[in-house]
Each structure stands twice: as structure tokens, then as C-alpha cells.
NUZA-872351 format. One record per atom (N, C-alpha, C, O): residue in three letters; z, x, y. Coordinates in steps of 0.2 Angstrom, whole numbers, padded with zeros to 4 digits, always signed. Atoms other than C-alpha are relative to their C-alpha. Example, Ala and Ser with C-alpha at 12.3 -4.5 7.8 and 13.67 -1.06 7.14 Angstrom:
2
Ala+0000+0004-0006;Ala+0039+0062-0022;Ala+0000+0004+0006;Ala+0003+0009+0005;Ser-0001-0004-0006;Ser+0036+0068-0005;Ser+0003-0004+0005;Ser+0004-0001+0011;
This chain:
78
Met+0001-0005+0005;Met+0295+0517+0122;Met+0000+0006+0004;Met-0003+0007+0009;Ile-0001-0007-0003;Ile+0299+0535+0126;Ile-0003+0005-0005;Ile-0003+0004-0011;Asp+0003-0006+0003;Asp+0291+0552+0121;Asp+0006+0004-0002;Asp+0010+0005+0003;Thr-0006-0005+0001;Thr+0304+0563+0112;Thr-0002+0004-0006;Thr-0008+0005-0008;Arg+0001-0004+0006;Arg+0305+0575+0097;Arg+0006+0000-0005;Arg+0012-0001-0003;Ile-0005+0000+0006;Ile+0314+0576+0080;Ile-0002+0006-0004;Ile-0008+0006-0006;Ser+0001-0006+0003;Ser+0315+0593+0072;Ser-0006+0003+0003;Ser-0010+0006-0001;Gly+0006-0003-0004;Gly+0302+0599+0085;Gly-0006-0004-0001;Gly-0011-0001+0002;Ile+0006+0004+0001;Ile+0290+0586+0080;Ile-0001-0006+0005;Ile+0004-0010+0006;Pro+0001+0005-0005;Pro+0283+0575+0094;Pro+0000-0007-0003;Pro-0003-0008-0008;Cys+0000+0007+0002;Cys+0286+0556+0092;Cys+0002-0004+0005;Cys+0003-0002+0011;Lys-0002+0005-0005;Lys+0290+0540+0101;Lys+0006-0004-0003;Lys+0007-0004-0009;Ala-0006+0004+0002;Ala+0306+0530+0101;Ala+0000-0006+0004;Ala-0002-0006+0010;Glu+0000+0006-0003;Glu+0308+0512+0105;Glu+0006-0004-0001;Glu+0009-0004-0007;Met-0006+0004+0001;Met+0324+0502+0108;Met-0002-0007-0003;Met-0006-0010+0000;Thr+0001+0006+0003;Thr+0325+0487+0097;Thr+0005-0005+0001;Thr+0005-0011+0000;Gly-0006+0004-0001;Gly+0342+0481+0101;Gly+0005+0004+0003;Gly+0005+0010+0003;Gly-0005-0003-0002;Gly+0358+0485+0108;Gly+0005-0004+0004;Gly+0004-0010+0006;Tyr-0005+0004-0004;Tyr+0374+0480+0118;Tyr+0003+0005+0005;Tyr+0004+0011+0003;Tyr-0003-0004-0005;Tyr+0381+0487+0134;Tyr+0007-0003+0002;Tyr+0007-0009+0004;Gln-0007+0002-0002;Gln+0400+0485+0137;Gln+0001+0003+0007;Gln+0002+0010+0007;Lys-0002-0002-0007;Lys+0403+0487+0156;Lys+0007+0003+0000;Lys+0011+0000-0004;Pro-0007-0003-0001;Pro+0419+0497+0161;Pro+0004-0007+0001;Pro+0003-0011+0006;Asp-0005+0005-0002;Asp+0434+0485+0161;Asp+0006+0003+0002;Asp+0011+0005-0002;Tyr-0006-0004-0003;Tyr+0447+0491+0173;Tyr+0006-0004-0001;Tyr+0012-0002+0001;Gly-0006+0004+0001;Gly+0459+0477+0168;Gly+0003+0001-0007;Gly+0008-0002-0009;Thr-0003-0001+0007;Thr+0462+0484+0150;Thr+0002+0007-0001;Thr-0001+0012+0002;Trp-0001-0007+0002;Trp+0470+0499+0143;Trp+0000+0001-0007;Trp+0003+0005-0010;Ala+0001+0000+0007;Ala+0465+0496+0125;Ala-0003+0007-0002;Ala-0002+0009-0007;Ser+0004-0006+0001;Ser+0454+0511+0126;Ser-0002+0004+0007;Ser-0004+0000+0011;Asp+0003-0004-0006;Asp+0450+0525+0139;Asp-0007-0001+0001;Asp-0010-0001+0007;Val+0007+0001-0001;Val+0432+0522+0135;Val-0002-0007+0003;Val-0006-0007+0007;Asp+0001+0006-0003;Asp+0433+0504+0139;Asp+0002+0000+0007;Asp-0002-0004+0011;Tyr-0002+0000-0007;Tyr+0442+0507+0155;Tyr-0004+0004+0005;Tyr-0006+0001+0010;Tyr+0003-0004-0004;Tyr+0433+0521+0162;Tyr-0008-0001+0000;Tyr-0011-0001+0006;Gly+0007-0001+0000;Gly+0415+0521+0157;Gly-0004-0005-0004;Gly-0010-0006-0003;Gly+0004+0004+0004;Gly+0410+0507+0145;Gly-0003+0003-0005;Gly-0002+0009-0006;Trp+0004-0003+0006;Trp+0399+0510+0130;Trp-0006-0004-0002;Trp-0007-0010+0000;Phe+0006+0003+0003;Phe+0383+0507+0122;Phe-0001+0000-0007;Phe+0002+0005-0010;Asp+0002+0000+0007;Asp+0377+0502+0105;Asp-0007-0001+0000;Asp-0009-0007+0001;Val+0007+0000-0001;Val+0359+0506+0104;Val-0003+0000-0007;Val-0002+0004-0011;Glu+0004+0000+0006;Glu+0347+0502+0090;Glu-0007+0002+0002;Glu-0010-0001+0007;Phe+0006-0002-0002;Phe+0330+0510+0090;Phe-0004+0002-0007;Phe-0001+0003-0012;Glu+0004-0002+0005;Glu+0315+0514+0079;Glu-0005+0006+0002;Glu-0006+0007+0008;Ile+0004-0006-0002;Ile+0304+0530+0078;Ile-0007-0001-0003;Ile-0008-0004-0008;Tyr+0007+0001+0002;Tyr+0285+0530+0078;Tyr-0003+0007+0001;Tyr+0000+0012+0005;Asp+0004-0007-0001;Asp+0273+0545+0077;Asp-0004-0001+0006;Asp-0004-0006+0010;Arg+0003-0001-0006;Arg+0262+0550+0091;Arg-0005-0006+0001;Arg-0007-0008+0006;Lys+0005+0005+0000;Lys+0249+0537+0086;Lys+0003-0007+0001;Lys-0001-0012+0002;Gly-0003+0006-0001;Gly+0261+0523+0087;Gly+0002-0004-0007;Gly+0004-0010-0007;Tyr-0002+0003+0006;Tyr+0264+0520+0068;Tyr+0007+0002-0002;Tyr+0010+0007+0000;Arg-0007-0001+0002;Arg+0281+0518+0061;Arg+0001+0006-0004;Arg-0003+0007-0009;Ala-0001-0007+0003;Ala+0288+0535+0055;Ala+0007+0000-0004;Ala+0011+0003-0001;Lys-0006+0000+0004;Lys+0302+0532+0042;Lys+0002+0007-0002;Lys+0008+0009-0002;Trp-0001-0006+0002;Trp+0300+0549+0036;Trp+0003+0005+0005;Trp+0007+0009+0004;Leu-0003-0004-0006;Leu+0304+0556+0053;Leu+0007-0002+0001;Leu+0011+0002+0003;Glu-0007+0002+0000;Glu+0319+0545+0054;Glu+0005+0003-0004;Glu+0010+0005-0003;Asn-0004-0003+0006;Asn+0325+0553+0038;Asn+0002+0007+0002;Asn+0007+0010+0000;Lys-0001-0007-0002;Lys+0324+0570+0047;Lys+0005+0000+0006;Lys+0007+0006+0008;Met-0004+0001-0006;Met+0335+0564+0062;Met+0007+0002-0002;Met+0010+0000-0007;Thr-0007-0002+0000;Thr+0352+0573+0064;Thr+0004-0005+0004;Thr+0001-0009+0008;Ala-0005+0004-0004;Ala+0367+0565+0072;Ala-0001+0002+0007;Ala-0001-0003+0012;Lys+0002-0002-0007;Lys+0363+0575+0088;Lys-0006-0003+0002;Lys-0007-0005+0008;Asp+0007+0003-0002;Asp+0345+0569+0088;Asp+0001-0007+0001;Asp-0001-0010+0007;Glu-0001+0007-0001;Glu+0351+0551+0086;Glu+0004-0001+0007;Glu+0002-0006+0011;Glu-0004+0001-0007;Glu+0364+0553+0101;Glu-0005+0001+0006;Glu-0005-0002+0011;Arg+0004-0002-0006;Arg+0351+0562+0112;Arg-0005-0006+0001;Arg-0007-0007+0007;Ile+0006+0005-0001;Ile+0337+0549+0109;Ile+0004-0007+0003;Ile+0001-0010+0007;Ala-0004+0006-0003;Ala+0350+0534+0112;Ala+0001+0001+0007;Ala+0000-0003+0011;Asn-0002-0002-0007;Asn+0355+0543+0128;Asn-0007-0001+0004;Asn-0007-0003+0010;Glu+0007+0000-0003;Glu+0336+0545+0133;Glu-0002-0007+0001;Glu-0004-0009+0006;Leu+0002+0007-0001;Leu+0333+0526+0130;Leu+0004-0003+0005;Leu+0002-0007+0008;Ile-0004+0003-0005;Ile+0348+0521+0140;Ile-0002+0002+0007;Ile-0002-0002+0011;Glu+0002-0002-0006;Glu+0343+0532+0154;Glu-0007-0004+0003;Glu-0008-0005+0008;Gln+0007+0003-0001;Gln+0325+0524+0153;Gln+0002-0007+0003;Gln-0002-0010+0007;Glu-0002+0006-0002;Glu+0334+0507+0154;Glu+0003-0001+0007;Glu+0003-0006+0010;Gly-0003+0000-0006;Gly+0342+0512+0170;Gly+0007-0002+0000;Gly+0010-0005+0005;Arg-0007+0002+0000;Arg+0360+0509+0165;Arg+0005+0005+0002;Arg+0011+0004+0002;
């Protein structure tokens, strides 16, 4: 679980699932597959006390979602 913010509101995010595709240098199906691989990350948002915060998830923008996913990936050390 990591500390983060959504719309300036402090909260926590926890990875609940995901998939990591390592780079595959034997394929040219996609430059993303070849060079860097990709992640599909699922996570849930909690308030600072640790309670599920659906209302805060509803405030999340696409940029927030991408930033939090990247923060979670970094925490996992991938």
C-alpha cells in the first residue's frame, strides 16, 4: 500500500492485481512489446484511515490513474 493524493486529497492505494509483460525481443507485433513490455495494474483507493474510498475513486482523473499505477509499479520494483 502506498501513500498518494487524488485531487489534492491524501489517500492510500493498494495493488489488487495486475499483469506484467516483459519485453519480447523476438516479436515485432508492437514496439511496446519489443522495447519495454507493459503493465496492466488493478488497484483500490482507501482514505488515510484505511477505509475503502469509492467517492475518492470517482474523483480520479486518467492522469491520476496513470500516476498511481506507475507509483505502484515502482514500489513493486519492476
